[in-house]
C-alpha positions in Angstrom: -21.3 -4.5 -37.6 -23.0 -6.5 -40.3 -26.5 -6.0 -38.7 -26.3 -2.3 -38.5 -27.2 0.2 -41.2 -24.4 2.6 -42.2 -24.9 6.2 -43.0 -22.3 8.0 -45.1 -21.5 11.7 -44.3 -19.0 13.8 -46.2 -18.9 17.5 -46.4 -22.5 18.3 -45.2 -24.6 15.7 -46.9 -28.2 16.8 -46.7 -29.9 13.4 -47.3 -27.4 10.6 -46.7 -28.0 7.2 -48.3 -28.7 4.4 -45.9 -27.6 0.9 -46.9 -26.9 -2.3 -45.1 -24.0 -3.7 -47.2 -20.5 -3.6 -45.9 -19.3 -1.8 -49.0 -21.1 1.5 -49.1 -21.3 4.1 -51.9 -21.7 7.8 -51.1 -24.7 9.1 -53.1 -25.0 12.7 -52.2 -22.5 15.5 -51.4 -23.3 18.9 -49.9 -27.0 18.4 -50.5 -26.6 18.2 -54.3 -28.0 15.5 -56.6 -26.1 12.2 -56.9 -23.0 12.7 -58.8 -23.0 11.9 -62.5 -19.9 10.2 -64.0 -18.8 13.5 -65.6 -19.1 15.6 -62.4 -15.9 15.8 -60.4 -14.2 18.3 -58.3 -12.6 20.9 -60.5 -9.0 20.9 -59.4 -5.9 22.3 -61.1 -3.2 19.7 -61.9 0.3 20.2 -60.6 3.2 21.1 -62.8 5.0 18.5 -64.9 8.1 16.9 -63.2 10.8 14.8 -64.7 11.6 11.5 -63.1 14.2 8.8 -63.3 12.4 6.0 -65.2 9.4 3.8 -65.5 9.0 0.0 -65.8 6.2 -2.5 -65.9 4.9 -5.5 -64.0 6.1 -8.7 -65.5 3.1 -10.7 -66.7 5.0 -13.9 -65.8 5.7 -12.9 -62.2 2.5 -13.5 -60.4 3.9 -12.1 -57.1 4.4 -8.7 -58.7 1.7 -8.5 -61.3 0.1 -5.8 -59.2 -3.6 -6.6 -59.9 -4.3 -8.5 -56.7 -3.4 -7.4 -53.2 -0.8 -4.7 -52.8 0.5 -2.4 -50.1 -2.5 0.0 -50.3 -4.9 -2.8 -49.2 -7.3 -2.4 -52.1 -7.4 -6.2 -52.8 -8.6 -7.1 -56.2 -8.1 -4.0 -58.4 -10.6 -5.2 -61.0 -13.5 -5.6 -58.6 -12.6 -2.3 -56.8 -12.8 -0.5 -60.1 -9.1 0.4 -60.6 -8.4 -2.0 -63.4 -5.0 -1.9 -65.0 -4.4 1.8 -65.0 -2.4 1.5 -61.8 1.1 1.9 -60.5 3.4 0.9 -57.6 5.3 3.9 -56.3 8.9 4.1 -55.1 9.7 4.8 -51.5 9.9 8.6 -52.0 6.5 8.8 -53.8 4.7 6.2 -51.7 5.3 8.2 -48.5 4.6 5.3 -46.2 1.2 4.6 -47.8 -0.2 8.2 -47.6 -0.1 8.4 -51.4 -2.4 5.4 -51.9 -5.3 6.4 -54.1 -3.6 9.5 -55.6 -3.7 9.9 -59.3 -0.8 10.8 -61.7 -0.6 11.7 -65.3 2.5 10.3 -67.1 4.0 10.6 -70.6 7.1 9.1 -72.0 9.7 11.8 -72.4 12.7 12.4 -74.6 13.3 8.9 -75.9 12.2 8.7 -79.5 13.3 5.1 -79.9 10.9 3.8 -77.3 8.3 6.5 -76.5 4.8 6.5 -77.9 2.7 9.6 -78.0 0.0 10.5 -75.6 -0.5 10.4 -71.8 -2.0 8.0 -69.3 -3.5 8.6 -65.9 -2.9 6.0 -63.2 -3.9 5.5 -59.6 -1.3 4.6 -56.9 -2.3 1.2 -55.6 1.0 -0.4 -54.5 4.6 0.0 -53.3 7.7 -0.6 -55.3 10.3 -1.7 -52.6 13.9 -0.6 -52.8 16.7 -3.0 -53.8 19.7 -1.8 -52.0 21.9 -4.6 -53.5 21.6 -2.8 -56.8 22.7 0.7 -57.7 20.2 3.4 -58.4 21.1 3.5 -62.1 21.3 -0.2 -62.7 18.3 -2.1 -61.3 17.6 -0.2 -58.0 15.0 1.9 -59.7 12.9 2.2 -56.6 15.7 3.1 -54.2 15.5 6.5 -52.4 15.6 9.2 -53.4 14.4 8.2 -56.9 10.9 9.0 -58.0 9.8 6.0 -59.9 6.6 4.3 -61.1 6.2 0.6 -61.8 3.2 0.4 -64.1 0.8 -2.4 -64.8 1.8 -3.7 -68.3 -1.3 -2.5 -70.2 -0.8 1.0 -68.9 2.9 1.0 -69.8 2.2 -0.1 -73.3 0.0 3.0 -73.9 3.1 5.3 -73.6 6.1 3.1 -74.5 7.1 0.0 -76.5 7.2 -3.3 -74.8 10.9 -4.0 -75.4 11.9 -0.7 -73.7 11.2 -1.9 -70.2 12.4 1.3 -68.6 12.0 4.8 -70.1 12.3 8.4 -68.8 8.9 10.0 -68.2 7.4 13.3 -67.1 4.6 13.1 -64.5 2.3 15.3 -62.5 -0.3 14.9 -59.8 -3.9 15.3 -61.2 -7.4 15.0 -59.8 -8.9 11.5 -59.7 -12.0 10.9 -61.8 -14.0 8.0 -60.3 -17.5 6.8 -60.9 -20.1 5.7 -58.3 -18.9 7.6 -55.2 -16.5 6.8 -52.3 -16.8 3.2 -50.9 -16.2 2.1 -47.4 -15.6 -1.6 -46.7 -15.8 -2.5 -43.0 -14.1 -5.6 -41.5 -13.1 -6.6 -38.0 -15.2 -7.3 -34.9 -17.0 -5.5 -32.1 -14.0 -3.7 -30.7 -11.9 -3.4 -33.8 -13.4 -1.8 -36.9 -11.1 -1.8 -39.9 -12.4 0.5 -42.7 -11.0 0.4 -46.2 -11.6 3.5 -48.2 -11.6 3.2 -52.0 -12.8 4.9 -55.2 -12.0 8.4 -53.9 -12.5 11.1 -56.5 -10.8 14.5 -56.5 -7.8 14.3 -54.2 -7.7 10.5 -54.3 -5.7 10.0 -51.1 -6.9 10.1 -47.5 -4.6 11.7 -44.8 -7.0 11.8 -41.9 -10.3 10.0 -40.9 -12.9 10.3 -38.2 -15.8 8.0 -37.2 -19.0 8.8 -35.3 -21.7 6.4 -34.1 -25.3 7.4 -33.7 -24.7 7.4 -29.9 -21.1 8.7 -29.8 -19.3 11.9 -30.7 -16.6 12.2 -33.4 -13.5 10.1 -32.8 -10.2 10.1 -34.7 -9.3 6.9 -36.5 -5.7 5.7 -36.9 -4.3 4.5 -40.2 -3.5 0.8 -39.9 -1.9 0.3 -43.3 -2.4 1.5 -46.8 -5.9 3.0 -46.8 -7.2 0.8 -44.0 -8.3 2.9 -41.0 -9.1 1.5 -37.6 -11.3 2.3 -34.6 -11.3 0.4 -31.4 -14.6 1.8 -30.1 -17.6 -0.5 -29.5 -20.1 0.7 -32.2 -22.4 -2.3 -32.6 -26.0 -1.5 -33.4 -25.2 2.1 -34.4 -25.4 3.9 -37.7 -22.0 5.2 -38.7 -20.8 8.5 -40.1 -17.3 9.2 -41.5 -15.3 12.4 -42.2 -12.1 12.5 -44.1 -9.3 14.9 -44.9 -6.4 15.2 -47.4 -3.4 17.3 -48.2 -4.1 18.6 -51.7 -1.3 19.2 -54.1 -3.6 21.3 -56.2 -6.2 23.9 -55.6 -10.0 23.5 -55.6 -12.0 26.0 -57.6 -15.5 24.5 -57.3 -17.5 21.5 -58.6 -20.1 19.1 -57.5 -17.9 16.6 -55.6 -15.4 17.9 -53.2 -14.4 14.5 -51.9 -11.9 15.6 -49.2 -11.3 18.6 -47.1 -7.8 20.1 -46.3 -6.2 18.2 -43.5 -6.6 19.6 -40.0 -6.0 18.3 -36.4 -9.7 18.0 -35.8 -12.6 16.9 -38.1 -14.4 19.7 -40.0 -17.6 20.9 -38.5 -20.9 19.9 -40.1 
């Protein structure tokens, strides 16, 4: 696919940007000018919820530092633009990878000894696996049915003191504010196209995806893992279009960038 130009379509783009790089940035949505950093879908955050606890990645444990790799497939979180405002979700919240890319606002809650003021917004980029050898209230923080976030340390230190380690928090799902547009990175070979979707504003997560070559109709893609979606159709030498859908936990009231459409069994019509 490296020799073919890629055309990005999302929600009726009037003049799609054509580029030849494998990582592609969506420039226009619904025929409107390229999105400015301050323009995002206006979506109402969900209600605050209380959760069990929150901890942080150990800076001395390179296997769990959370900045490289991860169960969502984003790879290097710095180069992908996620930075350190990221979290690994427990089994219940991770939802088998469907929550990858979703954004959550958190604040330390009802622990004056360890809590700091303010809130943080993090993106779900990894999975916190359960530890069934430990009880849910003594080390098995990510065991079902607990709702738990493991934060990157810099994010944790914005809402709690380092020595706390684990604190109660309140959280809510919020719109994702991203700069530069949605990015699609294509890997694989002629009969196996693996598309990684990153930097999704608004809903953040992706629940359904479709692909169309310039000489094919729309075809549903299957989720391989995390936010990697696959197509087994031969698409060499064709420009590509993508459609995506999401289940939104909050309503849309307008705005310049409606990144995702409500999930449906078939792709939305252009």
